[in-house]
Every structure is written in structure tokens, then in C-alpha cells.
C-alpha positions in Angstrom: 81.3 127.8 88.4 80.2 124.3 89.0 82.4 124.0 92.0 81.3 127.3 93.2 77.6 126.3 93.1 78.4 123.1 95.0 80.3 125.0 97.6 77.6 127.6 98.2 75.2 125.0 99.7 77.9 123.0 101.4 79.4 126.0 103.0 75.9 127.2 104.1 75.1 123.9 105.6 78.4 123.5 107.4 78.8 126.9 109.0 77.0 129.7 110.7 77.3 133.3 109.5 80.3 135.1 111.0 79.7 138.5 112.5 82.4 141.1 112.6 83.3 142.9 115.8 81.4 146.2 116.1 83.3 149.4 116.5 84.1 150.3 120.1 81.1 151.6 122.0 78.5 150.0 119.6 76.4 147.0 120.4 77.1 143.9 118.3 74.6 143.4 115.5 73.5 139.8 114.8 71.9 139.1 111.5 70.8 135.5 111.0 69.2 134.4 107.7 65.5 133.8 108.2 64.0 130.5 107.2 62.4 130.7 103.8 61.7 127.4 102.1 60.3 129.0 98.9 63.3 127.6 97.0 61.8 124.1 97.5 59.1 124.9 95.0 61.5 126.1 92.2 62.0 124.0 89.1 65.1 124.4 87.0 63.6 122.5 84.1 66.4 120.0 83.9 65.6 116.6 85.4 68.8 116.2 87.3 68.6 119.7 88.7 65.0 119.3 89.8 66.1 116.0 91.4 68.9 117.9 93.2 66.4 120.5 94.6 64.1 117.6 95.7 66.9 115.8 97.5 68.0 119.0 99.2 64.4 119.6 100.3 64.4 116.1 101.9 67.8 116.9 103.5 66.5 120.2 104.9 63.9 118.3 106.8 66.7 116.6 108.7 68.7 119.7 109.5 68.2 121.3 112.9 65.6 124.0 112.8 68.0 126.6 114.0 70.1 126.0 110.8 67.2 126.3 108.3 67.9 130.0 107.6 71.5 129.4 106.6 70.5 126.3 104.6 67.7 128.2 102.8 70.0 131.1 102.1 72.6 128.8 100.5 70.0 127.1 98.3 68.5 130.4 97.1 72.0 131.5 96.1 72.7 128.2 94.4 69.5 128.4 92.4 70.2 132.0 91.5 73.6 130.8 90.2 71.9 128.1 88.2 69.6 130.6 86.5 72.7 132.4 85.3 74.3 129.3 83.8 74.2 128.1 80.2 71.5 125.5 79.9 74.0 123.0 78.3 76.1 123.1 81.5 73.3 122.5 84.0 73.1 118.7 83.8 76.8 118.3 84.6 76.7 121.1 87.3 73.8 119.4 89.0 75.4 116.0 88.9 78.4 117.5 90.6 76.2 119.2 93.1 74.5 115.9 94.0 77.8 114.1 94.4 79.2 116.8 96.5 76.1 117.1 98.7 76.1 113.3 99.1 79.8 113.4 100.2 79.3 116.3 102.6 75.8 115.8 103.9 75.3 112.1 104.2 75.9 112.2 107.9 73.4 115.0 108.4 70.9 113.5 106.0 71.2 109.7 106.0 69.1 107.8 103.5 68.5 110.9 101.2 71.2 110.4 98.6 70.8 107.8 95.9 73.5 105.1 95.7 74.3 105.9 92.2 75.1 109.6 92.9 
């Protein structure tokens, strides 16, 4: 589950939604996630998790505007997954998420990630 949570955001940040080909004779339907930064106000109640949310909010500011919808969707899914986790597992899960985000997003969000992550 920890790995899954980390991958939700990383996948959302690294790719655009894929659309399937419509049936013959129908126009393609494009559904892009809409930007919704309401997740940036959420608090998990665990220091390292709240720090992760704050770091991701800083990173979002550096992501191209056209990718904000995908980024926001990934963060909302990640936070929903955290709400379903056992509280005892959250500190470790958020440590892993910070490390994974630092590894994957340091080029996109330089200077955001702490050196000790």
C-alpha cells in the first residue's frame, strides 16, 4: 500500500491521462482532470505526512499549469488512500512518499526536497 500511494502521485505527475479510441463513427471524448488545489489545505495529523503535503504544494507551483489537473487528481487520490490507512503506518508511508517524490520530481521541482529525505 505504501508503494501504491507513492506511485499514485508519481504516475500522475509523469503522465497525461490516456484516452481510448472511440467506437467507429463517434467523436473522441477528451476528459482532462480539472485543476483543484483543495488538497493543499488538507491535514493528515501526522507531522511527516503534513510535511509531505506542504512539499507537494511547493512542487505543484513549479509544475506547468497545463499539468495541474493531473497533479491535483493524483494528490487527492493519494490523500484518500492515506485516510484509509492505519494511523500507525502513516509515518513510514509518508517517509517513503517523500523519498520517492524527491527521487522522481527533483528535476521538476528543484530546491523543494530536504537533503535528509
